[in-house]
PyMOL Python script that loads the backbone (N, CA, C, O; Angstrom):
from pymol import cmd

cmd.read_pdbstr("""\
ATOM      1  N   MET A   1     -14.535  -2.402   2.299  1.00  0.00           N
ATOM      2  CA  MET A   1     -14.436  -1.890   0.945  1.00  0.00           C
ATOM      3  C   MET A   1     -13.196  -2.489   0.286  1.00  0.00           C
ATOM      4  O   MET A   1     -12.080  -2.281   0.763  1.00  0.00           O
ATOM      5  N   LYS A   2     -13.376  -3.208  -0.773  1.00  0.00           N
ATOM      6  CA  LYS A   2     -12.281  -3.843  -1.478  1.00  0.00           C
ATOM      7  C   LYS A   2     -11.907  -2.986  -2.692  1.00  0.00           C
ATOM      8  O   LYS A   2     -12.748  -2.734  -3.555  1.00  0.00           O
ATOM      9  N   PRO A   3     -10.653  -2.541  -2.759  1.00  0.00           N
ATOM     10  CA  PRO A   3     -10.245  -1.718  -3.893  1.00  0.00           C
ATOM     11  C   PRO A   3     -10.276  -2.519  -5.192  1.00  0.00           C
ATOM     12  O   PRO A   3     -10.235  -3.749  -5.184  1.00  0.00           O
ATOM     13  N   ASN A   4     -10.348  -1.806  -6.284  1.00  0.00           N
ATOM     14  CA  ASN A   4     -10.335  -2.454  -7.580  1.00  0.00           C
ATOM     15  C   ASN A   4      -8.945  -3.050  -7.818  1.00  0.00           C
ATOM     16  O   ASN A   4      -7.967  -2.326  -8.011  1.00  0.00           O
ATOM     17  N   ILE A   5      -8.881  -4.363  -7.799  1.00  0.00           N
ATOM     18  CA  ILE A   5      -7.599  -5.074  -7.916  1.00  0.00           C
ATOM     19  C   ILE A   5      -6.917  -4.758  -9.245  1.00  0.00           C
ATOM     20  O   ILE A   5      -5.696  -4.609  -9.296  1.00  0.00           O
ATOM     21  N   GLY A   6      -7.693  -4.657 -10.307  1.00  0.00           N
ATOM     22  CA  GLY A   6      -7.119  -4.364 -11.621  1.00  0.00           C
ATOM     23  C   GLY A   6      -6.400  -3.022 -11.641  1.00  0.00           C
ATOM     24  O   GLY A   6      -5.304  -2.904 -12.188  1.00  0.00           O
ATOM     25  N   GLU A   7      -7.025  -2.012 -11.041  1.00  0.00           N
ATOM     26  CA  GLU A   7      -6.403  -0.683 -10.988  1.00  0.00           C
ATOM     27  C   GLU A   7      -5.159  -0.700 -10.113  1.00  0.00           C
ATOM     28  O   GLU A   7      -4.146  -0.083 -10.444  1.00  0.00           O
ATOM     29  N   LEU A   8      -5.243  -1.405  -9.001  1.00  0.00           N
ATOM     30  CA  LEU A   8      -4.109  -1.509  -8.091  1.00  0.00           C
ATOM     31  C   LEU A   8      -2.937  -2.236  -8.759  1.00  0.00           C
ATOM     32  O   LEU A   8      -1.786  -1.816  -8.638  1.00  0.00           O
ATOM     33  N   ARG A   9      -3.238  -3.315  -9.455  1.00  0.00           N
ATOM     34  CA  ARG A   9      -2.193  -4.075 -10.156  1.00  0.00           C
ATOM     35  C   ARG A   9      -1.531  -3.206 -11.224  1.00  0.00           C
ATOM     36  O   ARG A   9      -0.308  -3.207 -11.359  1.00  0.00           O
ATOM     37  N   LYS A  10      -2.346  -2.461 -11.985  1.00  0.00           N
ATOM     38  CA  LYS A  10      -1.810  -1.592 -13.040  1.00  0.00           C
ATOM     39  C   LYS A  10      -0.923  -0.502 -12.436  1.00  0.00           C
ATOM     40  O   LYS A  10       0.141  -0.189 -12.970  1.00  0.00           O
ATOM     41  N   LYS A  11      -1.372   0.072 -11.317  1.00  0.00           N
ATOM     42  CA  LYS A  11      -0.589   1.112 -10.631  1.00  0.00           C
ATOM     43  C   LYS A  11       0.811   0.608 -10.302  1.00  0.00           C
ATOM     44  O   LYS A  11       1.800   1.295 -10.556  1.00  0.00           O
ATOM     45  N   TYR A  12       0.892  -0.594  -9.735  1.00  0.00           N
ATOM     46  CA  TYR A  12       2.192  -1.123  -9.329  1.00  0.00           C
ATOM     47  C   TYR A  12       2.971  -1.729 -10.493  1.00  0.00           C
ATOM     48  O   TYR A  12       4.198  -1.806 -10.425  1.00  0.00           O
ATOM     49  N   MET A  13       2.306  -2.154 -11.544  1.00  0.00           N
ATOM     50  CA  MET A  13       3.032  -2.645 -12.722  1.00  0.00           C
ATOM     51  C   MET A  13       3.680  -1.478 -13.466  1.00  0.00           C
ATOM     52  O   MET A  13       4.786  -1.609 -13.990  1.00  0.00           O
ATOM     53  N   ASP A  14       2.984  -0.325 -13.512  1.00  0.00           N
ATOM     54  CA  ASP A  14       3.535   0.859 -14.169  1.00  0.00           C
ATOM     55  C   ASP A  14       4.705   1.449 -13.388  1.00  0.00           C
ATOM     56  O   ASP A  14       5.628   2.019 -13.970  1.00  0.00           O
ATOM     57  N   ASN A  15       4.658   1.308 -12.078  1.00  0.00           N
ATOM     58  CA  ASN A  15       5.710   1.863 -11.223  1.00  0.00           C
ATOM     59  C   ASN A  15       5.962   0.892 -10.074  1.00  0.00           C
ATOM     60  O   ASN A  15       5.523   1.134  -8.949  1.00  0.00           O
ATOM     61  N   PRO A  16       6.671  -0.212 -10.351  1.00  0.00           N
ATOM     62  CA  PRO A  16       6.890  -1.232  -9.312  1.00  0.00           C
ATOM     63  C   PRO A  16       7.738  -0.713  -8.157  1.00  0.00           C
ATOM     64  O   PRO A  16       8.631   0.110  -8.360  1.00  0.00           O
ATOM     65  N   PRO A  17       7.460  -1.190  -6.953  1.00  0.00           N
ATOM     66  CA  PRO A  17       8.280  -0.806  -5.800  1.00  0.00           C
ATOM     67  C   PRO A  17       9.731  -1.258  -5.989  1.00  0.00           C
ATOM     68  O   PRO A  17      10.011  -2.175  -6.760  1.00  0.00           O
ATOM     69  N   GLU A  18      10.625  -0.615  -5.291  1.00  0.00           N
ATOM     70  CA  GLU A  18      12.048  -0.942  -5.381  1.00  0.00           C
ATOM     71  C   GLU A  18      12.274  -2.419  -5.086  1.00  0.00           C
ATOM     72  O   GLU A  18      11.755  -2.957  -4.107  1.00  0.00           O
ATOM     73  N   GLY A  19      13.050  -3.062  -5.940  1.00  0.00           N
ATOM     74  CA  GLY A  19      13.368  -4.470  -5.752  1.00  0.00           C
ATOM     75  C   GLY A  19      12.389  -5.420  -6.426  1.00  0.00           C
ATOM     76  O   GLY A  19      12.559  -6.637  -6.355  1.00  0.00           O
ATOM     77  N   MET A  20      11.363  -4.876  -7.079  1.00  0.00           N
ATOM     78  CA  MET A  20      10.371  -5.719  -7.755  1.00  0.00           C
ATOM     79  C   MET A  20      10.307  -5.331  -9.222  1.00  0.00           C
ATOM     80  O   MET A  20      10.746  -4.251  -9.617  1.00  0.00           O
ATOM     81  N   THR A  21       9.754  -6.230 -10.018  1.00  0.00           N
ATOM     82  CA  THR A  21       9.552  -5.956 -11.438  1.00  0.00           C
ATOM     83  C   THR A  21       8.064  -6.035 -11.750  1.00  0.00           C
ATOM     84  O   THR A  21       7.270  -6.508 -10.937  1.00  0.00           O
ATOM     85  N   SER A  22       7.703  -5.568 -12.930  1.00  0.00           N
ATOM     86  CA  SER A  22       6.310  -5.651 -13.372  1.00  0.00           C
ATOM     87  C   SER A  22       5.849  -7.100 -13.421  1.00  0.00           C
ATOM     88  O   SER A  22       4.690  -7.402 -13.136  1.00  0.00           O
ATOM     89  N   LYS A  23       6.765  -7.996 -13.784  1.00  0.00           N
ATOM     90  CA  LYS A  23       6.427  -9.419 -13.846  1.00  0.00           C
ATOM     91  C   LYS A  23       6.087  -9.952 -12.451  1.00  0.00           C
ATOM     92  O   LYS A  23       5.167 -10.756 -12.301  1.00  0.00           O
ATOM     93  N   ASP A  24       6.828  -9.503 -11.432  1.00  0.00           N
ATOM     94  CA  ASP A  24       6.533  -9.910 -10.055  1.00  0.00           C
ATOM     95  C   ASP A  24       5.116  -9.494  -9.672  1.00  0.00           C
ATOM     96  O   ASP A  24       4.367 -10.275  -9.085  1.00  0.00           O
ATOM     97  N   ILE A  25       4.761  -8.276 -10.003  1.00  0.00           N
ATOM     98  CA  ILE A  25       3.436  -7.751  -9.681  1.00  0.00           C
ATOM     99  C   ILE A  25       2.362  -8.534 -10.420  1.00  0.00           C
ATOM    100  O   ILE A  25       1.323  -8.867  -9.851  1.00  0.00           O
ATOM    101  N   ARG A  26       2.617  -8.824 -11.681  1.00  0.00           N
ATOM    102  CA  ARG A  26       1.650  -9.567 -12.515  1.00  0.00           C
ATOM    103  C   ARG A  26       1.359 -10.946 -11.930  1.00  0.00           C
ATOM    104  O   ARG A  26       0.236 -11.440 -12.036  1.00  0.00           O
ATOM    105  N   ASN A  27       2.359 -11.569 -11.316  1.00  0.00           N
ATOM    106  CA  ASN A  27       2.218 -12.922 -10.794  1.00  0.00           C
ATOM    107  C   ASN A  27       1.715 -12.985  -9.347  1.00  0.00           C
ATOM    108  O   ASN A  27       1.538 -14.075  -8.802  1.00  0.00           O
ATOM    109  N   MET A  28       1.485 -11.836  -8.730  1.00  0.00           N
ATOM    110  CA  MET A  28       1.026 -11.816  -7.338  1.00  0.00           C
ATOM    111  C   MET A  28      -0.460 -12.157  -7.255  1.00  0.00           C
ATOM    112  O   MET A  28      -1.241 -11.823  -8.145  1.00  0.00           O
ATOM    113  N   SER A  29      -0.831 -12.830  -6.164  1.00  0.00           N
ATOM    114  CA  SER A  29      -2.250 -13.089  -5.920  1.00  0.00           C
ATOM    115  C   SER A  29      -2.896 -11.783  -5.453  1.00  0.00           C
ATOM    116  O   SER A  29      -2.202 -10.824  -5.113  1.00  0.00           O
ATOM    117  N   GLU A  30      -4.227 -11.756  -5.440  1.00  0.00           N
ATOM    118  CA  GLU A  30      -4.938 -10.569  -4.975  1.00  0.00           C
ATOM    119  C   GLU A  30      -4.573 -10.256  -3.528  1.00  0.00           C
ATOM    120  O   GLU A  30      -4.360  -9.094  -3.182  1.00  0.00           O
ATOM    121  N   ASP A  31      -4.500 -11.267  -2.692  1.00  0.00           N
ATOM    122  CA  ASP A  31      -4.159 -11.057  -1.283  1.00  0.00           C
ATOM    123  C   ASP A  31      -2.754 -10.500  -1.122  1.00  0.00           C
ATOM    124  O   ASP A  31      -2.535  -9.604  -0.308  1.00  0.00           O
ATOM    125  N   GLU A  32      -1.808 -11.014  -1.882  1.00  0.00           N
ATOM    126  CA  GLU A  32      -0.434 -10.519  -1.814  1.00  0.00           C
ATOM    127  C   GLU A  32      -0.370  -9.053  -2.247  1.00  0.00           C
ATOM    128  O   GLU A  32       0.335  -8.243  -1.645  1.00  0.00           O
ATOM    129  N   LEU A  33      -1.118  -8.732  -3.301  1.00  0.00           N
ATOM    130  CA  LEU A  33      -1.142  -7.361  -3.813  1.00  0.00           C
ATOM    131  C   LEU A  33      -1.742  -6.404  -2.776  1.00  0.00           C
ATOM    132  O   LEU A  33      -1.213  -5.315  -2.551  1.00  0.00           O
ATOM    133  N   LEU A  34      -2.835  -6.814  -2.155  1.00  0.00           N
ATOM    134  CA  LEU A  34      -3.463  -5.983  -1.126  1.00  0.00           C
ATOM    135  C   LEU A  34      -2.554  -5.816   0.087  1.00  0.00           C
ATOM    136  O   LEU A  34      -2.472  -4.726   0.653  1.00  0.00           O
ATOM    137  N   ASP A  35      -1.872  -6.885   0.490  1.00  0.00           N
ATOM    138  CA  ASP A  35      -0.936  -6.802   1.614  1.00  0.00           C
ATOM    139  C   ASP A  35       0.204  -5.842   1.299  1.00  0.00           C
ATOM    140  O   ASP A  35       0.577  -5.019   2.135  1.00  0.00           O
ATOM    141  N   MET A  36       0.756  -5.948   0.094  1.00  0.00           N
ATOM    142  CA  MET A  36       1.850  -5.076  -0.302  1.00  0.00           C
ATOM    143  C   MET A  36       1.387  -3.623  -0.290  1.00  0.00           C
ATOM    144  O   MET A  36       2.093  -2.754   0.221  1.00  0.00           O
ATOM    145  N   ASP A  37       0.216  -3.356  -0.846  1.00  0.00           N
ATOM    146  CA  ASP A  37      -0.314  -1.997  -0.885  1.00  0.00           C
ATOM    147  C   ASP A  37      -0.513  -1.462   0.532  1.00  0.00           C
ATOM    148  O   ASP A  37      -0.189  -0.309   0.816  1.00  0.00           O
ATOM    149  N   TYR A  38      -1.039  -2.289   1.406  1.00  0.00           N
ATOM    150  CA  TYR A  38      -1.256  -1.870   2.793  1.00  0.00           C
ATOM    151  C   TYR A  38       0.065  -1.473   3.456  1.00  0.00           C
ATOM    152  O   TYR A  38       0.158  -0.408   4.066  1.00  0.00           O
ATOM    153  N   PHE A  39       1.071  -2.317   3.339  1.00  0.00           N
ATOM    154  CA  PHE A  39       2.344  -2.035   4.003  1.00  0.00           C
ATOM    155  C   PHE A  39       3.102  -0.875   3.364  1.00  0.00           C
ATOM    156  O   PHE A  39       3.835  -0.167   4.054  1.00  0.00           O
ATOM    157  N   LEU A  40       2.938  -0.670   2.060  1.00  0.00           N
ATOM    158  CA  LEU A  40       3.591   0.468   1.413  1.00  0.00           C
ATOM    159  C   LEU A  40       2.930   1.784   1.809  1.00  0.00           C
ATOM    160  O   LEU A  40       3.574   2.833   1.786  1.00  0.00           O
ATOM    161  N   ASN A  41       1.654   1.736   2.170  1.00  0.00           N
ATOM    162  CA  ASN A  41       0.914   2.948   2.503  1.00  0.00           C
ATOM    163  C   ASN A  41       0.540   3.021   3.976  1.00  0.00           C
ATOM    164  O   ASN A  41      -0.295   3.836   4.366  1.00  0.00           O
ATOM    165  N   GLU A  42       1.146   2.183   4.784  1.00  0.00           N
ATOM    166  CA  GLU A  42       0.805   2.099   6.204  1.00  0.00           C
ATOM    167  C   GLU A  42       0.973   3.438   6.919  1.00  0.00           C
ATOM    168  O   GLU A  42       0.143   3.786   7.758  1.00  0.00           O
ATOM    169  N   ASP A  43       2.014   4.192   6.611  1.00  0.00           N
ATOM    170  CA  ASP A  43       2.248   5.475   7.264  1.00  0.00           C
ATOM    171  C   ASP A  43       1.171   6.499   6.927  1.00  0.00           C
ATOM    172  O   ASP A  43       0.921   7.407   7.720  1.00  0.00           O
ATOM    173  N   ASP A  44       0.532   6.372   5.773  1.00  0.00           N
ATOM    174  CA  ASP A  44      -0.499   7.315   5.343  1.00  0.00           C
ATOM    175  C   ASP A  44      -1.809   7.124   6.095  1.00  0.00           C
ATOM    176  O   ASP A  44      -2.670   8.003   6.052  1.00  0.00           O
ATOM    177  N   LEU A  45      -1.981   6.005   6.779  1.00  0.00           N
ATOM    178  CA  LEU A  45      -3.253   5.711   7.437  1.00  0.00           C
ATOM    179  C   LEU A  45      -3.595   6.696   8.539  1.00  0.00           C
ATOM    180  O   LEU A  45      -4.772   6.954   8.789  1.00  0.00           O
ATOM    181  N   PHE A  46      -2.592   7.250   9.204  1.00  0.00           N
ATOM    182  CA  PHE A  46      -2.848   8.105  10.358  1.00  0.00           C
ATOM    183  C   PHE A  46      -2.456   9.557  10.122  1.00  0.00           C
ATOM    184  O   PHE A  46      -2.391  10.332  11.077  1.00  0.00           O
ATOM    185  N   ASN A  47      -2.196   9.942   8.893  1.00  0.00           N
ATOM    186  CA  ASN A  47      -1.804  11.320   8.599  1.00  0.00           C
ATOM    187  C   ASN A  47      -2.906  12.319   8.894  1.00  0.00           C
ATOM    188  O   ASN A  47      -2.609  13.490   9.130  1.00  0.00           O
ATOM    189  N   ASP A  48      -4.159  11.908   8.891  1.00  0.00           N
ATOM    190  CA  ASP A  48      -5.255  12.837   9.118  1.00  0.00           C
ATOM    191  C   ASP A  48      -5.508  13.086  10.605  1.00  0.00           C
ATOM    192  O   ASP A  48      -6.393  13.871  10.946  1.00  0.00           O
ATOM    193  N   GLU A  49      -4.772  12.454  11.479  1.00  0.00           N
ATOM    194  CA  GLU A  49      -4.933  12.641  12.919  1.00  0.00           C
ATOM    195  C   GLU A  49      -3.920  13.670  13.409  1.00  0.00           C
ATOM    196  O   GLU A  49      -2.886  13.324  13.979  1.00  0.00           O
ATOM    197  N   ALA A  50      -4.237  14.935  13.176  1.00  0.00           N
ATOM    198  CA  ALA A  50      -3.329  16.031  13.527  1.00  0.00           C
ATOM    199  C   ALA A  50      -3.076  16.070  15.026  1.00  0.00           C
ATOM    200  O   ALA A  50      -4.005  15.970  15.828  1.00  0.00           O
ATOM    201  N   GLY A  51      -1.826  16.216  15.388  1.00  0.00           N
ATOM    202  CA  GLY A  51      -1.455  16.374  16.784  1.00  0.00           C
ATOM    203  C   GLY A  51      -1.415  15.097  17.594  1.00  0.00           C
ATOM    204  O   GLY A  51      -1.165  15.154  18.797  1.00  0.00           O
ATOM    205  N   VAL A  52      -1.648  13.955  16.990  1.00  0.00           N
ATOM    206  CA  VAL A  52      -1.660  12.709  17.745  1.00  0.00           C
ATOM    207  C   VAL A  52      -0.240  12.237  18.045  1.00  0.00           C
ATOM    208  O   VAL A  52       0.024  11.698  19.120  1.00  0.00           O
ATOM    209  N   GLU A  53       0.650  12.436  17.118  1.00  0.00           N
ATOM    210  CA  GLU A  53       2.023  11.987  17.310  1.00  0.00           C
ATOM    211  C   GLU A  53       2.682  12.760  18.446  1.00  0.00           C
ATOM    212  O   GLU A  53       2.555  13.982  18.516  1.00  0.00           O
ATOM    213  N   ASP A  54       3.370  12.074  19.318  1.00  0.00           N
ATOM    214  CA  ASP A  54       4.066  12.664  20.450  1.00  0.00           C
ATOM    215  C   ASP A  54       3.129  13.385  21.409  1.00  0.00           C
ATOM    216  O   ASP A  54       3.547  14.348  22.052  1.00  0.00           O
ATOM    217  N   PHE A  55       1.917  12.967  21.525  1.00  0.00           N
ATOM    218  CA  PHE A  55       0.961  13.581  22.446  1.00  0.00           C
ATOM    219  C   PHE A  55       0.716  12.626  23.599  1.00  0.00           C
ATOM    220  O   PHE A  55       0.257  11.502  23.399  1.00  0.00           O
ATOM    221  N   TYR A  56       1.021  13.071  24.792  1.00  0.00           N
ATOM    222  CA  TYR A  56       0.885  12.206  25.962  1.00  0.00           C
ATOM    223  C   TYR A  56       0.090  12.924  27.039  1.00  0.00           C
ATOM    224  O   TYR A  56       0.192  14.142  27.184  1.00  0.00           O
ATOM    225  N   ILE A  57      -0.695  12.177  27.786  1.00  0.00           N
ATOM    226  CA  ILE A  57      -1.419  12.721  28.925  1.00  0.00           C
ATOM    227  C   ILE A  57      -0.829  12.101  30.181  1.00  0.00           C
ATOM    228  O   ILE A  57      -0.772  10.879  30.314  1.00  0.00           O
ATOM    229  N   PHE A  58      -0.394  12.945  31.090  1.00  0.00           N
ATOM    230  CA  PHE A  58       0.205  12.463  32.332  1.00  0.00           C
ATOM    231  C   PHE A  58      -0.700  12.771  33.486  1.00  0.00           C
ATOM    232  O   PHE A  58      -0.376  12.445  34.628  1.00  0.00           O
TER     233      PHE A  58
END
""", "prot")
cmd.dss("prot")
cmd.show_as("cartoon", "prot")
cmd.util.cbc("prot")
cmd.orient("prot")
């Protein structure tokens, strides 16, 4: 599933990540934008797995 690049670009242009400007976002390729979004939201990927963190079977 490929997110709508236009919506993603607008999201980050309206509120650019720290150290970036709207112009930086505007000039990014689709792949760069998707990579940035993935890494900025990487921690959110596993939030729905309750109890997984610090769970070990010995």
